[in-house]
C-alpha positions as CSV (number, residue, x, y, z in Angstrom):
1,X,111.8,40.3,80.4
2,X,111.2,43.5,82.4
3,X,111.6,45.7,79.4
4,X,109.2,43.5,77.4
5,X,106.5,43.7,80.1
6,X,106.9,47.5,80.3
7,X,106.6,47.7,76.5
8,X,103.5,45.4,76.6
9,X,101.8,47.6,79.3
10,X,102.5,50.8,77.3
11,X,101.1,49.2,74.2
12,X,98.0,48.1,76.0
13,X,97.5,51.6,77.4
14,X,98.1,53.1,73.9
15,X,95.4,50.8,72.4
16,X,93.0,51.8,75.2
17,X,93.4,55.5,74.2
18,X,93.7,55.1,70.5
19,X,90.1,56.2,69.9
20,X,90.8,59.5,71.7
21,X,94.0,60.1,69.8
22,X,93.1,58.5,66.6
23,X,94.8,61.2,64.5
24,X,98.2,60.0,65.7
25,X,99.9,56.8,64.7
26,X,100.2,54.0,67.2
27,X,103.9,54.7,67.3
28,X,103.3,58.3,68.2
29,X,100.8,57.4,70.9
30,X,103.2,54.9,72.3
31,X,106.0,57.4,72.4
32,X,103.9,60.0,74.2
33,X,102.5,57.4,76.6
34,X,106.1,56.6,77.6
35,X,106.2,60.1,79.2
36,X,102.6,59.9,80.4
37,X,101.4,62.4,77.7
38,X,98.8,62.6,75.0
39,X,99.5,62.8,71.3
40,X,98.1,65.1,68.7
41,X,98.7,66.2,65.1
42,X,100.1,69.7,64.7
43,X,100.2,71.2,61.2
44,X,103.1,73.5,60.4
45,X,102.9,76.7,58.4
46,X,104.3,74.7,55.5
47,X,101.5,72.2,55.7
48,X,103.6,69.4,57.3
49,X,101.8,67.2,59.9
50,X,103.8,66.5,63.0
51,X,102.9,64.2,65.9
52,X,103.5,66.0,69.2
53,X,103.1,65.2,72.9
54,X,101.1,68.0,74.3
55,X,99.4,67.3,77.7
56,X,99.5,64.8,80.5
57,X,97.2,61.8,80.3
58,X,94.3,61.7,82.7
59,X,95.5,60.6,86.2
60,X,98.8,62.5,85.7
61,X,99.7,66.1,86.1
62,X,102.4,68.5,85.0
63,X,104.0,69.5,88.3
64,X,105.2,72.8,87.0
65,X,104.5,75.3,84.2
66,X,104.5,75.1,80.5
67,X,107.9,76.7,80.3
68,X,109.3,75.0,83.4
69,X,107.9,71.4,83.3
70,X,108.9,68.9,85.9
71,X,107.2,66.2,83.8
72,X,103.9,64.4,84.2
73,X,103.6,62.7,87.5
74,X,101.1,60.2,88.9
75,X,98.5,62.0,91.0
76,X,99.0,59.4,93.7
77,X,102.5,60.6,94.1
78,X,101.7,64.2,94.7
79,X,102.7,65.3,98.2
80,X,102.1,68.5,100.1
81,X,105.8,69.2,101.0
82,X,106.9,69.1,97.4
83,X,104.0,71.3,96.3
84,X,104.8,73.9,99.0
85,X,108.4,74.0,98.0
86,X,107.7,74.0,94.3
87,X,105.3,77.0,94.4
88,X,106.8,78.8,97.4
89,X,103.3,78.6,99.0
90,X,102.3,80.9,101.9
91,X,98.9,80.0,103.3
92,X,96.6,82.6,104.8
93,X,94.9,83.1,108.1
94,X,93.4,79.6,108.0
95,X,96.8,77.9,108.0
96,X,96.7,76.9,111.7
97,X,93.2,75.5,111.5
98,X,93.7,73.4,108.4
99,X,95.5,70.1,109.0
100,X,98.2,68.8,106.6
101,X,95.8,65.9,105.6
102,X,93.0,68.3,104.9
103,X,95.4,70.5,102.9
104,X,96.5,67.5,100.8
105,X,93.0,66.6,100.0
106,X,92.3,70.1,98.8
107,X,95.3,69.9,96.6
108,X,94.4,66.4,95.2
109,X,90.9,67.6,94.4
110,X,92.2,70.5,92.3
111,X,94.9,68.3,90.7
112,X,92.3,65.7,89.7
113,X,90.1,68.4,88.1
114,X,93.1,69.9,86.3
115,X,94.1,66.5,85.0
116,X,90.6,65.6,83.7
117,X,90.2,68.9,82.0
118,X,93.6,69.0,80.2
119,X,93.2,65.4,79.0
120,X,89.9,66.1,77.1
121,X,89.6,65.1,73.4
122,X,89.6,67.2,71.4
123,X,92.0,69.5,73.3
124,X,90.2,72.3,75.2
125,X,90.6,75.9,74.2
126,X,92.3,76.6,77.6
127,X,94.5,74.6,79.9
128,X,94.7,74.5,83.7
129,X,97.5,73.9,86.0
130,X,98.6,73.9,89.6
131,X,99.7,77.1,91.3
132,X,100.3,78.5,94.8
133,X,96.5,78.7,95.4
134,X,95.8,75.1,94.6
135,X,95.6,73.9,98.2
136,X,93.7,77.0,99.6
137,X,90.8,76.5,101.9
138,X,87.5,78.3,101.1
139,X,88.3,81.2,103.5
140,X,91.8,81.6,102.0
141,X,90.3,81.7,98.5
142,X,88.3,84.7,99.5
143,X,91.5,86.5,100.6
144,X,92.9,86.7,97.1
145,X,89.7,88.4,95.8
146,X,88.0,91.4,97.3
147,X,85.4,92.9,95.0
148,X,82.7,94.1,97.5
149,X,79.5,94.1,95.5
150,X,76.9,96.4,97.1
151,X,73.1,95.9,97.4
152,X,72.7,99.6,97.4
153,X,72.8,100.9,93.8
154,X,73.3,104.5,95.1
155,X,76.7,103.7,96.5
156,X,78.2,104.9,93.2
157,X,75.8,107.8,92.7
158,X,78.6,110.3,92.4
159,X,80.3,108.4,89.6
160,X,78.6,109.5,86.3
161,X,78.2,107.3,83.3
162,X,80.6,108.0,80.4
163,X,78.8,109.7,77.5
164,X,79.8,108.0,74.3
165,X,79.6,110.2,71.2
166,X,79.0,109.5,67.5
167,X,82.8,109.6,67.0
168,X,83.1,106.5,69.2
169,X,81.2,104.4,66.6
170,X,84.0,103.0,64.5
171,X,85.9,100.3,66.4
172,X,89.3,98.7,65.6
173,X,89.5,94.9,65.2
174,X,91.9,94.7,68.1
175,X,93.2,96.7,71.0
176,X,96.2,95.8,73.2
177,X,97.3,98.4,75.7
178,X,100.1,96.1,77.0
179,X,101.7,96.2,73.6
180,X,101.1,99.9,73.3
181,X,103.0,100.6,76.6
182,X,100.1,101.8,78.8
183,X,100.2,98.9,81.3
184,X,102.6,98.5,84.3
185,X,103.9,95.3,85.7
186,X,101.6,92.6,87.0
187,X,101.1,93.0,90.8
188,X,100.6,90.4,93.5
189,X,97.9,91.3,96.0
190,X,99.0,88.5,98.3
191,X,96.5,87.6,101.0
192,X,95.0,91.1,100.9
193,X,91.5,91.4,99.3
194,X,92.6,94.6,97.6
195,X,91.9,93.7,93.9
196,X,89.6,96.7,93.8
197,X,92.5,99.0,94.6
198,X,94.9,97.3,92.2
199,X,92.4,97.5,89.3
200,X,91.6,101.2,90.0
201,X,95.3,102.0,90.1
202,X,95.7,100.2,86.7
203,X,93.0,102.4,85.2
204,X,94.9,105.6,86.4
205,X,98.2,104.2,85.2
206,X,96.9,103.6,81.7
207,X,95.2,107.0,81.5
208,X,98.4,108.7,82.6
209,X,100.5,106.8,80.0
210,X,98.1,107.6,77.2
211,X,97.7,111.2,78.1
212,X,101.5,111.7,78.2
213,X,101.8,109.9,74.8
214,X,103.5,107.0,76.6
215,X,106.3,109.1,78.1
216,X,105.0,108.5,81.7
217,X,104.3,105.0,82.9
218,X,104.4,104.5,86.7
219,X,102.7,102.1,89.1
220,X,100.2,104.1,91.1
221,X,100.1,103.3,94.9
222,X,97.1,101.0,95.6
223,X,98.3,101.0,99.2
224,X,97.2,104.6,99.4
225,X,93.7,103.5,98.4
226,X,93.8,100.6,100.9
227,X,94.7,102.8,103.8
228,X,93.1,106.1,102.9
229,X,90.0,105.4,100.9
230,X,87.7,104.5,103.8
231,X,84.3,105.5,102.3
232,X,82.6,102.1,101.9
233,X,85.9,100.5,100.9
234,X,87.4,98.2,103.7
235,X,91.0,97.8,102.9
236,X,92.0,94.1,102.7
237,X,88.4,93.1,103.3
238,X,87.2,94.5,100.0
239,X,86.0,97.5,98.1
240,X,84.9,98.9,94.8
241,X,87.1,100.2,92.0
242,X,84.6,103.0,91.2
243,X,84.8,104.4,94.7
244,X,88.6,104.1,94.6
245,X,88.5,106.3,91.5
246,X,86.3,108.8,93.2
247,X,88.7,108.9,96.1
248,X,91.6,109.6,93.6
249,X,90.0,112.9,92.6
250,X,88.3,113.9,95.9
251,X,91.0,113.3,98.5
252,X,92.5,116.2,100.3
253,X,95.8,115.9,98.5
254,X,94.3,116.2,95.0
255,X,95.5,112.9,93.5
256,X,97.7,109.8,93.9
257,X,101.2,108.8,94.9
258,X,103.2,106.2,93.0
259,X,104.1,102.7,94.3
260,X,107.8,103.6,94.5
261,X,107.0,106.3,97.1
262,X,104.1,104.6,98.9
263,X,104.7,100.9,98.8
264,X,102.5,97.9,99.3
265,X,102.7,96.7,102.9
266,X,99.5,94.6,103.5
267,X,100.3,91.5,101.4
268,X,99.7,89.3,104.5
269,X,96.1,90.5,104.7
270,X,96.3,92.9,107.7
271,X,95.0,96.3,106.6
272,X,97.2,99.3,107.5
273,X,94.5,101.8,108.6
274,X,96.9,104.7,109.1
275,X,97.0,106.9,106.0
276,X,100.6,107.9,105.3
277,X,99.8,110.1,102.2
278,X,101.4,113.5,102.3
279,X,101.3,116.5,99.9
280,X,104.9,115.9,98.8
281,X,104.0,112.4,97.6
282,X,101.4,113.7,95.1
283,X,102.5,112.6,91.6
284,X,99.4,111.8,89.5
285,X,96.3,114.0,89.1
286,X,93.1,112.4,87.7
287,X,90.3,113.8,85.6
288,X,86.8,112.5,84.9
289,X,86.4,109.0,86.3
290,X,83.2,107.4,85.1
291,X,81.1,104.2,84.8
292,X,81.0,102.3,81.6
293,X,78.3,99.7,82.6
294,X,76.7,98.8,85.9
295,X,75.2,95.6,87.3
296,X,72.4,97.6,88.9
297,X,71.0,98.7,85.5
298,X,69.3,96.3,83.1
299,X,71.0,96.4,79.8
300,X,71.3,94.0,76.9
301,X,74.4,91.9,76.2
302,X,75.0,93.6,72.9
303,X,74.8,97.1,74.4
304,X,77.2,96.2,77.2
305,X,79.6,94.6,74.6
306,X,79.5,97.8,72.5
307,X,80.1,100.1,75.4
308,X,82.9,98.0,76.8
309,X,84.8,97.9,73.5
310,X,84.3,101.7,73.0
311,X,85.7,102.3,76.5
312,X,88.7,99.9,76.0
313,X,89.7,101.8,72.8
314,X,90.2,104.9,75.1
315,X,92.3,103.0,77.8
316,X,92.3,100.2,80.3
317,X,89.0,99.6,82.1
318,X,88.4,98.2,85.6
319,X,85.9,95.3,85.4
320,X,84.4,92.8,87.9
321,X,84.0,89.0,87.5
322,X,83.1,85.9,89.5
323,X,86.4,84.1,89.9
324,X,86.0,81.6,92.8
325,X,86.1,78.4,90.8
326,X,88.7,76.0,89.5
327,X,88.3,77.2,85.9
328,X,89.7,80.6,87.0
329,X,91.8,79.8,90.0
330,X,93.7,77.1,88.1
331,X,93.9,78.9,84.7
332,X,97.2,78.5,82.9
333,X,96.8,79.6,79.3
334,X,94.4,79.8,76.3
335,X,91.0,81.4,75.9
336,X,88.3,80.7,78.6
337,X,85.3,79.6,76.6
338,X,83.3,78.2,79.6
339,X,82.9,79.5,83.1
340,X,81.8,76.3,85.0
341,X,81.0,77.2,88.6
342,X,81.8,80.9,87.9
343,X,78.7,81.7,85.8
344,X,77.5,85.1,86.9
345,X,74.4,86.9,85.5
346,X,71.5,89.1,86.7
347,X,69.5,86.0,87.5
348,X,72.1,84.8,90.0
349,X,72.2,87.9,92.1
350,X,75.3,89.1,94.0
351,X,77.9,86.8,92.4
352,X,80.8,89.2,91.6
353,X,83.8,88.7,93.8
354,X,86.9,90.0,92.0
355,X,88.1,93.1,90.2
356,X,90.6,93.0,87.3
357,X,91.8,95.3,84.5
358,X,90.6,94.9,81.0
359,X,93.5,95.8,78.8
360,X,92.3,94.9,75.3
361,X,90.2,92.7,73.0
362,X,90.7,90.9,69.7
363,X,87.8,90.5,67.2
364,X,89.9,88.9,64.5
365,X,90.8,85.8,66.5
366,X,88.6,82.7,66.6
367,X,87.0,82.9,69.1
368,X,87.1,86.7,69.7
369,X,88.3,87.4,73.2
370,X,88.9,90.0,76.0
371,X,92.4,90.4,77.3
372,X,92.6,91.0,81.1
373,X,95.3,91.7,83.7
374,X,95.0,89.9,87.1
375,X,96.7,90.7,90.4
376,X,97.8,87.2,91.4
377,X,101.5,87.6,90.3
378,X,103.1,86.6,87.0
379,X,103.2,83.0,88.2
380,X,99.5,82.7,87.5
381,X,98.0,82.4,84.0
382,X,99.7,83.9,80.9
383,X,102.4,85.8,82.9
384,X,99.6,87.3,85.0
385,X,97.2,87.9,82.2
386,X,94.2,85.9,80.9
387,X,91.7,85.8,78.0
388,X,87.9,85.3,78.1
389,X,85.9,84.6,75.0
390,X,83.3,87.3,74.0
391,X,80.6,84.7,74.3
392,X,77.0,85.3,75.3
393,X,76.3,82.3,77.6
394,X,72.6,82.9,78.2
395,X,69.9,85.3,77.3
396,X,69.5,88.8,76.0
397,X,70.6,90.4,79.3
398,X,73.6,88.2,79.9
399,X,76.7,89.6,81.5
400,X,79.0,87.4,79.5
401,X,81.3,84.6,80.7
402,X,82.3,85.1,84.3
403,X,80.1,88.2,84.4
404,X,82.9,90.2,82.7
405,X,80.4,92.8,81.2
406,X,78.6,93.4,84.5
407,X,80.6,96.4,85.9
408,X,83.1,98.7,84.3
409,X,84.8,102.0,85.3
410,X,87.3,104.2,83.6
411,X,89.2,107.5,83.7
412,X,89.2,110.0,80.9
413,X,92.6,111.5,81.6
414,X,95.4,111.4,84.2
415,X,98.5,113.7,84.4
416,X,101.9,113.4,85.7
417,X,102.1,116.3,88.1
418,X,105.9,116.5,88.4
419,X,107.5,116.2,85.0
420,X,107.4,117.7,81.5
421,X,104.6,119.5,79.8
422,X,101.9,117.4,81.5
423,X,102.2,119.2,84.8
424,X,98.9,120.5,86.1
425,X,99.4,123.8,88.0
426,X,97.7,124.0,91.4
427,X,94.7,126.4,91.8
428,X,96.2,129.7,93.0
429,X,95.5,133.4,93.1
430,X,99.0,134.1,91.8
431,X,99.6,135.0,88.2
432,X,100.7,132.2,85.9
433,X,104.4,131.8,85.4
434,X,104.4,133.2,81.8
435,X,102.8,136.3,83.1
436,X,105.3,136.7,85.9
437,X,108.2,136.3,83.5
438,X,106.7,138.8,81.1
439,X,106.0,141.4,83.8
440,X,109.5,140.9,85.3
441,X,111.1,141.5,81.9
442,X,108.9,144.5,81.2
443,X,109.7,146.0,84.6
444,X,113.4,145.4,84.0
445,X,113.1,147.1,80.6
446,X,111.3,150.1,82.1
447,X,113.8,150.3,85.0
448,X,116.7,150.3,82.6
449,X,115.1,153.0,80.5
450,X,114.4,155.2,83.5
451,X,117.9,154.7,84.9
452,X,119.4,155.5,81.5
453,X,117.3,158.7,81.2
454,X,118.3,159.7,84.8
455,X,122.0,159.2,84.2
456,X,121.9,161.2,81.0
457,X,120.1,164.0,82.8
458,X,122.7,164.1,85.5
459,X,125.5,164.2,83.0
460,X,123.8,167.0,81.0
461,X,123.6,169.1,84.3
462,X,127.3,168.5,85.1
463,X,128.3,169.8,81.7
């Protein structure tokens, strides 16, 4: 009897949702509902139509990741302790002032939004999921960002705009610097609002890899930028990637250290203000940082799009977005085709809050998209990466979805100072090494000639 009642309940639920899943058979819908999932038709490369269970039904949520699913559980059974254990959560400075009940309500609000989004019919172009930030308070959410937009347009006056030439006109259909080997591992900024430093470091890493023909790929020390770049930048309280790039060429040591030598120590959000950079830690020398586009200058969407693509063909570019919304915070995979509460445009004002690294684009895909690298660890998004559609959401002067075309900075070249043929000699009054070797050899030859002549002279006298 119990089995019959269970079957009857599942059948009723299936009939209730049959309009939303009309492409599947009733048997397929029933099977998927038995695991609290939705059913859809998937066409194989051979043209065969398969019924697959692909997402949790509304009111249920996948308490894990796409590759590590714990099954679809009822939202009413979601508890805080299991969430903390599952995602190894460490809350920020607000931990003591947010009660467990308040924390649970924050989690349930995000989980409900994720469940509703993923259960849409037809399936959305991107899916959401829970992660270690899903129960953050508003103040804690700010800690994982850190782009410090300035009201003063002159703050980047020393950073020139890149001058594109006629040779930059032909663009490839797709660019992926990750596949090319010019992007280091995904970082985790923890509770430190240092996204600006991580993004700037990524620009330098990419330039150094490309300049060396991919023989040199090292993570640059963003901790050096946090502790030592103190002109406008404020460590874990925020900064600008453009100013970090200016620091990388204008500091007293002439460049940057690498993360292996100058490690990240501020993941808990407390800025280390003592600069521990020394001359012997200098590993990467940077040339010609520049702006690609700026939020302080009115420019059409198409012009921004063109400049950004031209810049990305040369290497990874630091960009700014608005990210403090569920669409971004809870992103799991797919192409973001809507920005919800993260819309950001010139009409909205100072809405940018996060810096990331643009590592490619794809115009051949439907829809075309930008590929970006985040700094919220590999547990977030597509192993730490995400994709945004190249959509113009509004008006001729739009900044694109999430404001992704608002700000951009790049580096023309960067060199490994310590290895191979890409060393940059320090400015010195001494002769270059090839001249020293040549003069030494010549002096030796002259000395040998003179000595030989003198010996022969002495021998001739003795005779």
